[in-house]
C-alpha positions as CSV (number, residue, x, y, z in Angstrom):
1,X,25.7,156.2,209.3
2,X,29.5,155.6,209.8
3,X,29.6,156.4,213.6
4,X,32.7,158.5,213.7
5,X,33.4,160.0,216.9
6,X,33.1,163.4,215.4
7,X,29.5,162.8,214.0
8,X,28.4,161.3,217.4
9,X,29.7,164.4,219.3
10,X,27.5,166.4,216.7
11,X,24.5,164.2,217.6
12,X,25.0,164.6,221.4
13,X,25.6,168.2,221.0
14,X,22.0,168.6,220.0
15,X,20.7,167.4,223.4
16,X,20.0,169.8,226.2
17,X,22.6,168.5,228.4
18,X,24.5,171.0,230.7
19,X,28.2,170.9,231.3
20,X,31.3,169.6,229.0
21,X,31.4,166.1,227.4
22,X,34.7,164.3,229.0
23,X,34.0,160.8,228.0
24,X,32.3,158.7,225.5
25,X,32.2,154.8,224.9
26,X,30.2,152.3,223.0
27,X,27.7,150.0,224.8
28,X,27.4,146.5,223.0
29,X,25.1,145.0,225.5
30,X,21.9,145.5,223.3
31,X,21.2,143.7,220.0
32,X,18.6,146.1,218.5
33,X,19.8,149.8,218.9
34,X,23.3,151.3,218.5
35,X,24.0,152.6,222.1
36,X,26.8,154.8,223.5
37,X,27.5,156.0,227.0
38,X,28.6,159.6,227.7
39,X,30.1,161.3,230.8
40,X,29.6,165.1,231.2
41,X,31.1,167.3,233.9
42,X,28.9,170.2,235.0
43,X,29.4,172.5,238.2
44,X,31.7,169.9,239.9
45,X,29.4,166.9,239.5
46,X,29.7,164.1,237.1
47,X,26.6,162.7,235.2
48,X,26.3,159.9,232.6
49,X,23.9,159.8,229.7
50,X,22.7,157.0,227.4
51,X,22.5,157.9,223.5
52,X,20.9,155.3,221.1
53,X,20.3,155.3,217.4
54,X,16.8,153.6,217.0
55,X,16.8,150.7,214.9
56,X,14.3,152.0,212.1
57,X,14.2,148.6,210.5
58,X,12.7,147.0,213.5
59,X,10.8,150.3,214.4
60,X,9.2,151.8,211.4
61,X,8.2,155.0,213.2
62,X,10.8,155.9,215.7
63,X,9.1,159.1,216.7
64,X,5.8,157.1,217.8
65,X,8.1,155.0,219.7
66,X,9.5,157.8,221.7
67,X,5.9,159.5,222.2
68,X,5.0,156.3,223.6
69,X,7.8,156.0,225.9
70,X,7.5,159.9,226.9
71,X,3.7,159.3,227.7
72,X,4.5,156.3,230.0
73,X,7.3,157.4,231.7
74,X,5.7,160.8,232.4
75,X,2.7,159.0,233.9
76,X,4.9,156.9,236.0
77,X,7.0,159.8,237.2
78,X,4.0,161.9,238.3
79,X,2.9,159.0,240.5
80,X,6.6,158.6,241.9
81,X,7.2,162.5,242.4
82,X,6.5,163.5,246.1
83,X,6.5,159.8,247.3
84,X,10.2,158.8,247.0
85,X,13.5,160.6,246.9
86,X,15.1,158.5,244.2
87,X,12.7,159.2,241.2
88,X,15.7,159.0,238.4
89,X,16.5,155.3,239.7
90,X,13.0,154.1,239.4
91,X,11.8,155.6,236.1
92,X,13.6,156.3,232.9
93,X,14.1,160.0,232.1
94,X,14.3,161.4,228.6
95,X,16.5,164.1,227.7
96,X,15.0,166.3,224.9
97,X,17.0,168.0,222.0
98,X,17.5,171.8,222.5
99,X,14.6,172.6,220.3
100,X,12.5,170.5,222.6
101,X,12.2,167.5,220.3
102,X,12.3,163.8,221.6
103,X,14.6,162.8,219.0
104,X,17.5,164.1,217.0
105,X,17.5,163.2,213.2
106,X,21.0,162.9,211.8
107,X,22.3,163.9,208.3
108,X,21.5,160.3,207.1
109,X,17.9,160.3,208.6
110,X,18.7,158.3,211.5
111,X,16.8,158.9,214.7
112,X,18.6,159.4,218.0
113,X,17.3,159.6,221.5
114,X,19.0,160.3,224.9
115,X,18.1,159.2,228.7
116,X,19.8,159.9,231.8
117,X,22.0,157.0,232.6
118,X,20.9,155.0,235.6
119,X,24.0,153.9,237.6
120,X,24.7,151.9,240.5
121,X,22.2,149.2,239.6
122,X,22.4,145.4,239.0
123,X,20.7,143.2,236.3
124,X,20.1,139.5,235.9
125,X,20.0,137.3,232.7
126,X,18.1,134.4,234.2
127,X,16.1,133.6,237.4
128,X,18.2,132.0,239.9
129,X,15.8,131.0,242.6
130,X,12.0,131.6,243.8
131,X,12.9,134.9,245.9
132,X,14.1,136.4,242.5
133,X,11.2,135.1,240.8
134,X,8.9,136.8,243.3
135,X,10.9,140.1,242.8
136,X,10.3,139.8,239.1
137,X,6.6,139.1,239.5
138,X,6.1,142.0,241.9
139,X,8.1,144.6,239.5
140,X,5.8,143.6,236.4
141,X,2.8,144.0,238.7
142,X,4.0,147.4,240.1
143,X,4.8,148.5,236.5
144,X,1.2,147.7,235.3
145,X,-0.2,149.1,238.7
146,X,1.5,152.4,237.9
147,X,-0.3,152.5,234.5
148,X,-3.7,151.0,235.6
149,X,-5.3,154.3,235.3
150,X,-3.6,155.2,232.0
151,X,-5.9,154.5,228.8
152,X,-3.9,152.1,226.6
153,X,-5.4,153.4,223.3
154,X,-3.7,156.6,223.9
155,X,-0.5,154.9,222.7
156,X,0.5,154.2,219.1
157,X,0.7,150.7,218.1
158,X,4.2,150.6,217.0
159,X,4.2,146.9,215.9
160,X,0.9,146.0,214.7
161,X,-0.6,142.8,215.6
162,X,2.2,141.8,217.5
163,X,0.5,139.1,219.4
164,X,-2.3,138.6,217.0
165,X,-2.6,134.7,217.3
166,X,-4.9,134.7,214.2
167,X,-2.3,136.3,212.2
168,X,0.5,134.3,213.3
169,X,-1.5,131.0,212.3
170,X,-2.4,132.4,208.9
171,X,1.4,133.1,208.4
172,X,1.9,129.6,209.4
173,X,-0.5,128.2,207.1
174,X,0.8,130.2,204.2
175,X,4.5,128.7,204.9
176,X,3.0,125.4,204.7
177,X,1.4,126.0,201.5
178,X,4.5,127.7,200.0
179,X,6.9,125.0,201.5
180,X,9.8,127.2,200.3
181,X,12.5,124.9,201.6
182,X,10.8,121.7,201.2
183,X,10.8,121.3,205.0
184,X,7.3,120.3,205.5
185,X,7.6,116.6,205.6
186,X,10.1,117.1,208.6
187,X,7.5,118.8,211.0
188,X,4.5,116.5,210.9
189,X,4.3,116.1,214.6
190,X,4.9,119.9,215.6
191,X,2.3,120.9,213.0
192,X,-0.3,118.5,214.1
193,X,0.0,119.8,217.8
194,X,0.0,123.3,216.9
195,X,-3.0,122.9,214.7
196,X,-4.9,121.0,217.2
197,X,-4.3,124.0,219.6
198,X,-5.1,126.8,217.4
199,X,-8.5,127.4,218.9
200,X,-7.4,127.6,222.5
201,X,-4.5,129.8,221.3
202,X,-7.0,132.5,220.2
203,X,-8.4,133.2,223.7
204,X,-6.3,136.4,224.5
205,X,-6.4,138.2,221.3
206,X,-10.1,137.5,220.6
207,X,-11.0,138.3,224.2
208,X,-9.5,141.7,223.8
209,X,-10.7,142.3,220.3
210,X,-14.3,141.7,221.6
211,X,-13.9,143.9,224.4
212,X,-14.0,141.2,227.1
213,X,-10.5,141.7,228.2
214,X,-9.4,145.4,228.8
215,X,-6.9,147.1,226.7
216,X,-4.3,148.4,228.7
217,X,-0.6,149.4,228.5
218,X,1.9,146.4,227.6
219,X,5.4,146.2,227.9
220,X,5.8,143.2,225.6
221,X,9.1,142.1,226.7
222,X,8.8,141.2,230.3
223,X,12.1,139.2,231.0
224,X,14.1,139.6,234.1
225,X,17.0,141.4,232.0
226,X,14.9,144.3,231.4
227,X,14.5,145.0,235.1
228,X,17.1,147.1,237.1
229,X,17.8,146.0,240.8
230,X,19.5,147.4,243.6
231,X,23.1,146.4,243.9
232,X,22.5,143.7,246.4
233,X,19.6,142.3,244.1
234,X,17.0,142.7,246.9
235,X,14.6,145.1,245.2
236,X,13.3,145.9,241.7
237,X,13.8,149.4,241.0
238,X,12.9,150.2,237.3
239,X,11.4,148.6,234.1
240,X,13.6,149.3,231.1
241,X,13.5,148.7,227.2
242,X,10.2,150.3,226.7
243,X,10.5,150.3,223.0
244,X,7.6,148.0,222.6
245,X,5.4,149.6,225.0
246,X,2.0,149.8,223.2
247,X,-1.8,149.0,223.6
248,X,-2.8,145.5,224.4
249,X,-3.9,143.1,227.1
250,X,-1.5,142.7,230.2
251,X,-2.0,139.2,229.8
252,X,0.7,139.4,227.1
253,X,3.0,140.6,229.8
254,X,2.2,138.0,232.3
255,X,2.4,135.3,229.5
256,X,5.9,136.5,228.4
257,X,6.8,136.7,232.0
258,X,5.9,133.1,232.8
259,X,7.1,131.6,229.7
260,X,10.7,133.0,230.2
261,X,10.9,132.7,234.1
262,X,9.7,129.3,234.7
263,X,11.2,127.3,231.9
264,X,13.8,124.8,233.2
265,X,15.9,124.6,230.1
266,X,17.2,126.8,227.1
267,X,15.1,128.1,224.5
268,X,17.0,126.2,221.8
269,X,17.7,123.0,223.9
270,X,18.5,119.8,221.9
271,X,17.5,117.7,224.7
272,X,13.8,118.2,225.2
273,X,13.9,116.3,228.6
274,X,15.5,119.4,230.2
275,X,12.5,121.5,229.2
276,X,9.7,122.0,231.7
277,X,7.9,124.6,233.8
278,X,9.1,124.9,237.3
279,X,6.2,124.8,239.8
280,X,7.8,126.5,242.8
281,X,9.2,129.4,240.4
282,X,5.8,129.7,238.9
283,X,4.2,130.0,242.1
284,X,6.6,132.5,243.5
285,X,6.5,134.6,240.2
286,X,2.7,134.8,240.4
287,X,2.6,135.6,244.2
288,X,5.0,138.5,243.7
289,X,2.8,139.7,240.6
290,X,-0.6,139.5,242.6
291,X,1.0,141.3,245.5
292,X,0.9,144.3,243.4
293,X,-1.7,143.8,240.5
294,X,-4.7,144.3,242.5
295,X,-6.7,146.1,239.7
296,X,-7.3,142.9,237.5
297,X,-10.8,142.1,236.4
298,X,-11.9,138.7,237.4
299,X,-11.6,137.5,233.8
300,X,-7.9,138.8,233.5
301,X,-7.1,137.0,236.9
302,X,-8.6,133.7,235.7
303,X,-6.4,134.0,232.4
304,X,-3.0,134.5,234.1
305,X,-2.1,130.9,234.0
306,X,-3.4,130.5,230.6
307,X,-1.4,133.6,229.5
308,X,2.0,131.6,230.0
309,X,0.8,128.9,227.6
310,X,-0.6,131.0,225.2
311,X,2.6,133.3,224.7
312,X,4.6,130.1,224.7
313,X,2.3,128.8,221.8
314,X,2.6,132.0,219.7
315,X,6.5,131.7,219.9
316,X,6.2,128.1,218.9
317,X,4.1,129.3,216.0
318,X,6.5,131.8,215.0
319,X,9.6,129.7,215.3
320,X,8.1,126.9,213.0
321,X,6.7,129.4,210.6
322,X,10.4,130.9,210.2
323,X,11.8,127.4,209.8
324,X,9.4,126.7,207.0
325,X,10.1,129.8,205.4
326,X,13.9,129.4,205.4
327,X,15.0,131.0,208.6
328,X,14.3,134.8,207.4
329,X,13.5,136.3,210.7
330,X,15.2,134.7,213.5
331,X,19.1,134.5,213.4
332,X,20.3,130.8,213.3
333,X,23.4,128.9,214.2
334,X,22.6,125.6,212.8
335,X,20.2,124.2,210.2
336,X,17.4,123.1,212.3
337,X,17.8,125.9,215.0
338,X,14.3,127.3,214.5
339,X,12.7,123.9,214.4
340,X,14.6,123.2,217.7
341,X,13.3,126.4,219.4
342,X,9.6,125.4,218.2
343,X,10.1,122.0,219.7
344,X,11.1,123.3,223.1
345,X,8.1,125.8,223.2
346,X,5.8,122.7,222.4
347,X,7.6,120.8,225.0
348,X,7.1,123.7,227.6
349,X,3.2,123.8,226.7
350,X,2.9,120.1,227.0
351,X,4.5,120.2,230.3
352,X,2.3,123.1,231.5
353,X,-0.8,121.0,230.5
354,X,0.4,118.1,232.7
355,X,0.9,120.3,235.7
356,X,-2.2,122.5,235.2
357,X,-3.9,121.9,238.4
358,X,-0.6,122.7,240.5
359,X,0.0,125.7,238.2
360,X,-3.5,127.0,238.6
361,X,-3.1,127.0,242.4
362,X,-0.5,129.9,242.0
363,X,-3.5,132.1,241.3
364,X,-5.8,130.8,243.8
């Protein structure tokens, strides 16, 4: 769709928004969906809204994505109503179309959605200190607590087998067999490490598949840039970017949180000596998380530290698979970019192993 302003205004007009549209601008911060921010004037007040064209290449069933988000935000809002006066700062609020649909489908088959814009908040791209790590852990723990009594299997699996380690290893083994770019001989040490760790890597997915680990609601992208904070940065308000909310084990979320929040270097660093797991950040992160996540089963709690290593492992497998396949999935800026990414994840796993006793104390 060529997003002319006329067509965009037609899309927005289908949503049940009171007042007059006074301003419209593109928001280029996200990388998946096409996003615009509008301003409406109504009865002397000014309100902003977020409009997004959902990327149907990434999300094959956009309506299912929105049904998941509607169920999850509705559940959270029901918990917040009556207990706080700023509900719209603490939970995304969907605006339906005038016919009551969660999406508008444009004349080219594109799916659009609208949210109330959450203003006067602050975001961060990286963890700067232990206080911030604690706040991130607490925010993710609180999000999970709000949904602890929601049956995860009520949600659609919008990206099937997203964290299925067995599937990821099968894809790696297929890439090894095809050797599409004749790169196999360059990755001997990396392959040896990952193949040696295959069985350990199956613990989360197999635990859930066998019913030992509960199926709950998972966010699947628990980085700090998906948390909205108060302007002073002292309190986490809201978890955003709910497109990947679906059934799973919450250990996927603790794992992604640990992987992204405690690493000391860039994901694609060339100097592996900069890569490690910061023990102090890890401890504060887990303390913040456990200050809210009081609903965990003993097995879930025992696997928190393992989850950080596990999600790091699945990313290493995915990066290496993409390198062997000729860099089809992840965008690259240099020839060995995906191999460099795989190496940083392996190095992070190795550093976690060397500090395992210290990291385990975070849960104790």
